[in-house]
C-alpha positions as a Markdown table, in Angstrom:
| # | Residue | x | y | z |
|---|---|---|---|---|
| 1 | Unk | 49.5 | -7.8 | -18.0 |
| 2 | Unk | 47.4 | -10.6 | -16.9 |
| 3 | Unk | 44.4 | -8.4 | -16.3 |
| 4 | Unk | 44.6 | -7.5 | -20.2 |
| 5 | Unk | 44.1 | -11.2 | -20.9 |
| 6 | Unk | 41.2 | -11.6 | -18.5 |
| 7 | Unk | 39.1 | -8.6 | -19.7 |
| 8 | Unk | 38.1 | -9.9 | -23.3 |
| 9 | Unk | 36.7 | -13.2 | -21.4 |
| 10 | Unk | 34.4 | -11.1 | -19.2 |
| 11 | Unk | 33.4 | -8.9 | -21.8 |
| 12 | Unk | 32.4 | -12.0 | -23.9 |
| 13 | Unk | 30.6 | -13.6 | -21.0 |
| 14 | Unk | 28.5 | -10.3 | -20.0 |
| 15 | Unk | 27.7 | -9.9 | -23.7 |
| 16 | Unk | 26.5 | -13.3 | -24.2 |
| 17 | Unk | 24.5 | -13.4 | -21.2 |
| 18 | Unk | 22.8 | -10.1 | -21.7 |
| 19 | Unk | 21.9 | -10.5 | -25.2 |
| 20 | Unk | 20.1 | -13.6 | -24.9 |
| 21 | Unk | 17.4 | -12.0 | -22.7 |
| 22 | Unk | 13.6 | -11.5 | -23.7 |
| 23 | Unk | 11.9 | -10.0 | -20.6 |
| 24 | Unk | 8.2 | -9.7 | -20.4 |
| 25 | Unk | 7.1 | -6.0 | -20.9 |
| 26 | Unk | 4.7 | -6.3 | -17.8 |
| 27 | Unk | 3.9 | -9.1 | -15.2 |
| 28 | Unk | 1.3 | -8.9 | -12.5 |
| 29 | Unk | 0.5 | -11.4 | -9.8 |
| 30 | Unk | 1.2 | -12.6 | -6.2 |
| 31 | Unk | 4.3 | -13.2 | -4.2 |
| 32 | Unk | 3.5 | -15.4 | -1.3 |
| 33 | Unk | 6.1 | -15.8 | 1.5 |
| 34 | Unk | 6.9 | -16.1 | 5.1 |
| 35 | Unk | 9.0 | -14.1 | 7.2 |
| 36 | Unk | 7.9 | -14.5 | 11.1 |
| 37 | Unk | 4.3 | -14.6 | 9.9 |
| 38 | Unk | 2.4 | -15.3 | 6.3 |
| 39 | Unk | 2.3 | -12.7 | 4.0 |
| 40 | Unk | 1.0 | -12.0 | 0.6 |
| 41 | Unk | 2.1 | -9.1 | -1.7 |
| 42 | Unk | 0.5 | -8.0 | -5.1 |
| 43 | Unk | 3.4 | -7.7 | -7.4 |
| 44 | Unk | 4.0 | -5.8 | -10.6 |
| 45 | Unk | 7.1 | -6.0 | -12.9 |
| 46 | Unk | 8.0 | -3.6 | -15.7 |
| 47 | Unk | 10.9 | -4.2 | -17.9 |
| 48 | Unk | 13.2 | -1.2 | -18.5 |
| 49 | Unk | 15.9 | -3.0 | -20.8 |
| 50 | Unk | 16.4 | -6.5 | -22.4 |
| 51 | Unk | 18.0 | -7.4 | -18.9 |
| 52 | Unk | 16.9 | -5.1 | -16.2 |
| 53 | Unk | 13.3 | -4.1 | -14.8 |
| 54 | Unk | 11.6 | -2.8 | -11.8 |
| 55 | Unk | 9.5 | -4.5 | -9.2 |
| 56 | Unk | 6.9 | -3.0 | -7.1 |
| 57 | Unk | 5.0 | -4.9 | -4.4 |
| 58 | Unk | 2.2 | -4.1 | -2.1 |
| 59 | Unk | 1.8 | -6.6 | 0.9 |
| 60 | Unk | 0.6 | -7.4 | 4.1 |
| 61 | Unk | 1.8 | -9.7 | 6.9 |
| 62 | Unk | -0.2 | -11.4 | 9.6 |
| 63 | Unk | 1.0 | -13.2 | 12.6 |
| 64 | Unk | -0.2 | -13.8 | 16.3 |
| 65 | Unk | 1.8 | -10.9 | 17.6 |
| 66 | Unk | 1.6 | -8.2 | 14.8 |
| 67 | Unk | 0.0 | -7.1 | 11.5 |
| 68 | Unk | 1.8 | -5.0 | 8.9 |
| 69 | Unk | 1.6 | -3.7 | 5.5 |
| 70 | Unk | 4.4 | -2.6 | 3.2 |
| 71 | Unk | 5.3 | -1.0 | -0.1 |
| 72 | Unk | 8.6 | -2.4 | -1.7 |
| 73 | Unk | 10.5 | -1.2 | -4.9 |
| 74 | Unk | 13.3 | -3.2 | -6.3 |
| 75 | Unk | 15.6 | -2.7 | -9.3 |
| 76 | Unk | 16.3 | -6.1 | -10.7 |
| 77 | Unk | 19.2 | -7.4 | -13.1 |
| 78 | Unk | 18.0 | -10.6 | -15.1 |
| 79 | Unk | 20.5 | -13.3 | -16.4 |
| 80 | Unk | 19.5 | -16.3 | -18.5 |
| 81 | Unk | 20.5 | -19.8 | -17.4 |
| 82 | Unk | 18.6 | -21.8 | -20.1 |
| 83 | Unk | 15.7 | -21.0 | -22.4 |
| 84 | Unk | 13.0 | -19.7 | -20.0 |
| 85 | Unk | 14.9 | -20.3 | -16.9 |
| 86 | Unk | 16.6 | -17.2 | -15.3 |
| 87 | Unk | 18.3 | -16.0 | -12.0 |
| 88 | Unk | 17.9 | -12.4 | -11.2 |
| 89 | Unk | 19.4 | -9.8 | -8.4 |
| 90 | Unk | 18.6 | -6.6 | -7.2 |
| 91 | Unk | 18.5 | -3.7 | -4.7 |
| 92 | Unk | 15.9 | -1.4 | -3.4 |
| 93 | Unk | 13.7 | -0.5 | -0.5 |
| 94 | Unk | 10.4 | 0.4 | 1.0 |
| 95 | Unk | 8.3 | 1.7 | 3.7 |
| 96 | Unk | 5.5 | 0.1 | 5.8 |
| 97 | Unk | 3.4 | 0.4 | 9.0 |
| 98 | Unk | 3.0 | -2.3 | 11.9 |
| 99 | Unk | 0.7 | -2.7 | 14.7 |
| 100 | Unk | 1.7 | -5.1 | 17.6 |
| 101 | Unk | -0.9 | -7.2 | 19.5 |
| 102 | Unk | -0.8 | -6.2 | 23.5 |
| 103 | Unk | 1.7 | -8.5 | 25.5 |
| 104 | Unk | 0.5 | -10.0 | 28.8 |
| 105 | Unk | 2.8 | -10.7 | 31.4 |
| 106 | Unk | 2.4 | -14.5 | 32.6 |
| 107 | Unk | 3.4 | -13.6 | 36.4 |
| 108 | Unk | 0.9 | -10.9 | 36.4 |
| 109 | Unk | -2.2 | -11.1 | 34.3 |
| 110 | Unk | -3.2 | -7.3 | 34.8 |
| 111 | Unk | 0.3 | -6.2 | 33.5 |
| 112 | Unk | -0.5 | -5.7 | 29.8 |
| 113 | Unk | 2.0 | -3.9 | 27.3 |
| 114 | Unk | 1.6 | -2.8 | 23.7 |
| 115 | Unk | 4.8 | -2.6 | 22.1 |
| 116 | Unk | 5.5 | 0.6 | 19.8 |
| 117 | Unk | 4.9 | 0.1 | 16.2 |
| 118 | Unk | 4.2 | 2.6 | 13.5 |
| 119 | Unk | 6.0 | 3.7 | 10.2 |
| 120 | Unk | 9.1 | 1.9 | 9.1 |
| 121 | Unk | 11.6 | 2.5 | 6.2 |
| 122 | Unk | 14.0 | -0.4 | 5.1 |
| 123 | Unk | 16.5 | -1.3 | 2.3 |
| 124 | Unk | 16.4 | -4.6 | 0.7 |
| 125 | Unk | 18.4 | -6.7 | -1.6 |
| 126 | Unk | 16.9 | -9.6 | -3.7 |
| 127 | Unk | 18.2 | -12.9 | -5.2 |
| 128 | Unk | 16.0 | -15.3 | -7.1 |
| 129 | Unk | 15.4 | -17.9 | -10.0 |
| 130 | Unk | 12.3 | -17.8 | -12.2 |
| 131 | Unk | 10.8 | -19.8 | -14.9 |
| 132 | Unk | 9.0 | -18.4 | -18.0 |
| 133 | Unk | 6.3 | -21.1 | -19.1 |
| 134 | Unk | 5.8 | -19.3 | -22.3 |
| 135 | Unk | 8.8 | -21.3 | -23.9 |
| 136 | Unk | 7.4 | -24.7 | -23.3 |
| 137 | Unk | 3.8 | -24.3 | -22.9 |
| 138 | Unk | 2.7 | -21.2 | -24.4 |
| 139 | Unk | 1.1 | -20.2 | -21.1 |
| 140 | Unk | 1.9 | -16.4 | -20.1 |
| 141 | Unk | 3.0 | -17.3 | -16.6 |
| 142 | Unk | 6.3 | -16.5 | -14.9 |
| 143 | Unk | 7.1 | -18.6 | -11.7 |
| 144 | Unk | 9.7 | -17.4 | -9.1 |
| 145 | Unk | 11.4 | -18.3 | -5.9 |
| 146 | Unk | 13.4 | -15.5 | -4.4 |
| 147 | Unk | 15.1 | -14.4 | -1.1 |
| 148 | Unk | 15.2 | -10.8 | 0.0 |
| 149 | Unk | 16.8 | -9.8 | 3.2 |
| 150 | Unk | 15.5 | -6.3 | 4.5 |
| 151 | Unk | 17.3 | -4.0 | 6.8 |
| 152 | Unk | 15.3 | -1.6 | 9.0 |
| 153 | Unk | 16.7 | 2.0 | 8.6 |
| 154 | Unk | 14.3 | 4.0 | 10.5 |
| 155 | Unk | 11.1 | 3.5 | 12.5 |
| 156 | Unk | 10.2 | 0.7 | 15.0 |
| 157 | Unk | 13.0 | -1.7 | 15.6 |
| 158 | Unk | 12.5 | -4.4 | 12.8 |
| 159 | Unk | 12.0 | -7.6 | 15.0 |
| 160 | Unk | 14.7 | -7.8 | 17.6 |
| 161 | Unk | 17.8 | -6.7 | 15.4 |
| 162 | Unk | 16.6 | -4.7 | 12.4 |
| 163 | Unk | 17.0 | -7.5 | 10.0 |
| 164 | Unk | 14.4 | -9.4 | 8.4 |
| 165 | Unk | 14.8 | -12.3 | 5.9 |
| 166 | Unk | 12.0 | -13.0 | 3.4 |
| 167 | Unk | 11.6 | -15.9 | 1.3 |
| 168 | Unk | 8.7 | -16.2 | -1.3 |
| 169 | Unk | 7.0 | -17.9 | -4.2 |
| 170 | Unk | 5.8 | -15.4 | -6.9 |
| 171 | Unk | 3.4 | -16.3 | -9.8 |
| 172 | Unk | 2.8 | -13.6 | -12.1 |
| 173 | Unk | 0.9 | -13.3 | -15.5 |
| 174 | Unk | 2.9 | -11.8 | -18.4 |
| 175 | Unk | 1.3 | -9.1 | -20.7 |
């Protein structure tokens, strides 16, 4: 019987949150982050409904030890906090390729090894906050900060434990 009393509260909460959304039809820009090496991604978002969208990113990472590129796709749910200020979460995945720099054994400089690289496939989650400048300044920009943990599913050993944690700042133009 207690559950019957709680259900109307959750229905009201979900309806109030979802009905207030006004997502941009399209956004495009950059997602700049750091995950064991600086990386930049070309980012595109397309709204699907008033509170969901897809995000596609094509990015590259660069560090002293490796270079890589990856393509990711994430389905996101967007919830309003206040006018122009939202939080979102999502799930998705992607694929990419990595090449490692040769490693030299300090004890024996003639002992040079090149770690395996190649194609990889990963699953990802996403959670973040964003601010829509359209509300205050009339500027069609969307600025976000998000966390995207990734789990390697196939391919090279994604770093040492098949897990990567990515944090990034996004700046996108709305159209």
